[in-house]
C-alpha positions in Angstrom: 21.7 -3.6 16.5 18.9 -1.3 17.4 17.4 -0.2 13.8 16.3 3.5 13.0 12.7 4.3 13.9 10.5 7.1 13.3 11.2 10.4 14.9 8.5 11.2 17.7 8.3 14.6 16.5 7.9 15.7 12.6 9.1 19.5 11.8 5.4 20.0 11.8 5.4 18.9 15.5 8.7 21.0 16.4 7.2 24.0 14.9 3.6 23.9 16.5 5.5 23.1 19.9 7.7 26.2 19.3 5.1 28.5 18.4 2.9 27.6 21.7 6.1 28.0 23.9 6.9 31.5 22.0 3.3 32.8 21.6 4.4 33.2 18.0 1.2 33.3 15.5 0.7 31.4 12.4 0.7 34.8 10.5 4.0 35.7 11.9 5.7 32.5 11.4 4.4 32.8 7.7 5.8 36.0 7.6 9.5 35.1 8.8 9.5 32.2 6.8 8.6 34.4 3.3 5.8 32.4 2.9 1.9 32.7 2.5 0.0 31.5 5.4 -1.3 28.8 3.7 1.7 27.5 2.7 3.0 27.7 6.3 0.3 26.2 7.8 0.9 23.4 5.1 4.5 22.5 7.2 2.8 22.2 10.3 0.2 19.8 8.8 2.5 17.8 6.3 5.9 18.2 7.6 7.1 19.2 4.0 9.4 22.3 3.8 8.1 24.3 0.6 11.0 25.2 -1.9 12.4 29.1 -0.6 11.5 28.8 2.9 13.5 31.0 4.9 14.4 28.6 7.5 16.8 30.4 9.2 14.9 33.3 10.1 11.7 31.4 10.8 14.1 29.1 13.3 15.1 32.9 14.7 11.9 33.8 15.4 11.1 30.8 17.0 14.4 30.2 19.2 15.4 26.9 17.3 17.8 26.2 14.9 16.4 26.5 11.3 19.4 24.4 9.7 18.9 21.7 12.0 15.0 21.7 11.3 15.9 22.0 7.4 18.3 19.0 7.7 15.2 16.9 9.6 13.0 17.6 6.7 15.5 16.1 4.4 15.7 12.9 6.3 18.0 13.4 9.2 17.6 10.4 11.8 20.2 9.7 14.2 22.7 6.7 13.8 21.5 3.2 14.6 23.0 2.6 17.8 24.3 -1.2 18.8 22.8 -1.8 21.9 25.0 -5.2 22.3 27.2 -3.2 24.2 24.9 -3.0 27.0 23.7 -6.8 27.2 21.3 -6.4 30.1 19.4 -3.7 28.7 16.0 -4.0 27.1 13.5 -1.3 25.4 10.1 -2.1 25.6 7.6 -0.5 23.1 4.0 -0.2 23.9 0.9 1.5 22.3 -2.0 2.9 23.5 -4.1 6.3 23.3 -3.1 6.7 19.8 0.6 6.6 20.6 4.1 4.5 21.3 5.9 5.2 24.6 9.4 3.1 25.5 9.9 1.4 28.8 13.5 0.2 29.7 14.5 -3.1 31.9 18.1 -3.2 32.7 19.6 -5.8 35.2 22.8 -7.2 36.6 24.5 -10.1 35.1 25.6 -11.9 37.8 22.7 -11.3 40.8 20.1 -11.0 38.0 18.7 -8.1 39.9 16.6 -5.9 37.6 15.2 -2.4 37.4 12.2 -1.2 35.3 12.1 2.5 33.8 8.8 3.6 33.5 6.1 1.2 32.3 4.2 2.2 29.2 1.0 1.0 28.7 1.4 -2.9 28.8 3.0 -4.9 31.4 2.8 -8.3 29.6 6.0 -7.8 27.5 7.9 -6.5 30.6 6.7 -9.8 32.8 7.7 -11.9 30.0 11.1 -10.5 29.5 11.4 -10.5 33.3 10.6 -14.3 33.4 12.7 -15.1 30.4 15.9 -13.9 31.8 15.1 -15.4 35.3 15.2 -11.5 36.9 14.2 -10.4 40.4 12.6 -7.1 39.8 13.8 -4.9 42.8 13.2 -1.5 42.0 10.8 1.0 39.5 12.0 4.5 38.5 9.7 6.7 37.1 11.0 9.6 34.9 7.6 11.3 35.6 4.1 10.8 36.0 2.1 11.3 33.2 -0.3 8.5 32.5 1.5 7.2 29.3 4.6 6.2 31.1 2.7 4.8 34.1 -0.3 3.1 32.7 1.0 -0.6 33.4 2.3 0.4 36.9 -0.6 -1.3 39.0 -0.3 -4.6 36.8 3.1 -4.7 37.6 3.4 -3.9 41.1 0.5 -6.8 41.5 3.1 -8.9 40.4 5.8 -7.6 42.4 4.4 -6.1 45.2 7.8 -5.7 47.3 9.3 -3.9 44.4 10.7 -0.3 45.4 9.3 2.5 43.5 11.2 6.0 42.9 9.8 8.9 41.8 10.5 12.8 41.7 6.8 13.9 42.4 6.4 15.3 45.9 3.0 13.8 45.7 4.4 10.5 45.9 4.6 8.8 49.2 7.6 9.9 51.3 9.4 6.4 51.1 9.2 6.7 47.2 10.7 10.1 46.7 14.1 10.8 45.2 16.6 12.5 47.0 19.6 14.3 44.7 22.2 12.3 46.2 20.6 8.9 45.8 22.5 6.3 44.3 21.1 2.6 44.0 22.8 -0.2 43.5 22.0 -3.2 41.2 24.6 -5.8 41.5 27.4 -4.0 40.3 25.4 -1.0 38.2 24.8 2.3 39.8 21.7 4.1 39.1 21.7 7.9 39.9 19.5 10.6 39.3 19.3 14.1 37.7 16.5 16.8 38.0 15.0 17.4 34.6 11.7 19.3 34.7 10.2 21.4 32.1 8.1 18.8 30.2 6.7 17.7 33.8 7.2 19.3 37.1 8.5 15.9 38.4 10.8 15.2 35.2 13.6 12.9 36.2 16.6 11.7 34.4 18.3 8.2 35.6 21.8 7.9 34.8 23.0 3.9 35.0 26.6 3.2 35.2 29.0 0.9 35.9 28.5 -1.5 33.2 30.7 -4.2 32.5 33.4 -4.0 29.6 33.2 0.0 30.4 30.1 0.3 28.4 29.0 3.9 28.2 26.4 5.3 30.6 22.6 5.2 29.9 20.8 7.7 30.5 16.8 7.2 31.0 15.3 10.9 29.7 11.7 10.4 30.3 10.2 13.3 27.9 13.0 15.5 28.6 14.6 15.1 25.2 13.9 13.0 21.9 15.9 12.3 19.1 15.5 15.3 17.5 13.1 17.0 19.5 11.9 17.5 23.2 8.6 17.0 24.8 6.4 20.1 24.8 7.2 22.6 27.7 5.2 25.6 26.5 5.8 28.4 29.2 8.5 26.0 31.0 10.7 26.2 27.7 13.3 28.0 29.1 13.7 25.8 32.2 13.4 22.2 29.9 16.2 23.7 27.7 18.4 24.7 30.7 17.9 21.5 32.5 18.5 19.4 29.3 21.7 21.2 28.9 23.2 21.1 32.5 22.0 17.5 33.4 22.0 15.6 30.0 24.4 17.4 27.9 27.3 17.3 30.2 27.4 13.5 30.2 29.9 12.1 27.8 28.9 12.3 24.3 28.7 8.4 23.7 26.2 8.6 26.8 23.0 6.4 25.2 19.8 8.6 25.5 17.0 6.5 26.1 14.0 8.9 25.4 10.2 8.0 26.5 8.9 8.0 22.9 10.7 7.7 19.5 14.4 6.0 18.6 17.6 5.9 20.9 20.2 8.5 20.4 23.3 9.8 22.1 24.3 13.1 23.7 26.8 13.7 21.2 24.1 13.4 18.3 21.5 15.7 20.2 24.1 18.3 20.7 25.1 18.6 17.3 21.9 17.9 15.7 18.7 19.0 18.0 17.2 22.1 16.5 16.0 23.0 20.0 19.3 23.8 21.3 21.1 26.1 18.8 
């Protein structure tokens, strides 16, 4: 059972991101919320909603769901996910530059062929898992090329120089660039990709299917969406939202969402509770 961990974004983070994307000033946000400027600013700093905050009006101004935001302020978290249904799946969290980032390792139980999705900051725990489970690392899939997601790529490639890299970046070498119809086999597992730019120009979601015992799909989404939030998109917010709706929310509700930061969640939970998708 994967325990519930701290959300990547507080309500203060969500409000700051929403103001940046909508170009709403703190003064305008305070007025919509029915608060003084100091009281509103305190929400962004402390992630605490004062009594009487008009979250519905504030959300409408910032194009987020105020009621869902209020639920987060009162302690909403995604339900813990029982990851034992995906026996050959591990989340690896590493720290660096004042943040934590998630990488994911999956493998086929028979062939022991493995794929790594992003690298995070540290190669050591990933390499330890590969050795412990006697795996052959065949593929590295990159959800996007931001530094925190690829920091350990060089160290891992040094250990496994023949491992194939898959990237959505047009700046990547030609043999590493993804195509929309790619379907990579990993023993019996199937890895497909869906274009999810917005937070990053080269943002990609990878969907792993055909698990033993008909376990649900696993979607490794990078920073396209988090439990209860999304990666910052600024002027590309409309694109980021539309891609999540088209490429992630169209997956079955029990699909496991594996974000680049914060806890695991599911498509059903984010459809119903994420304030960025009113």
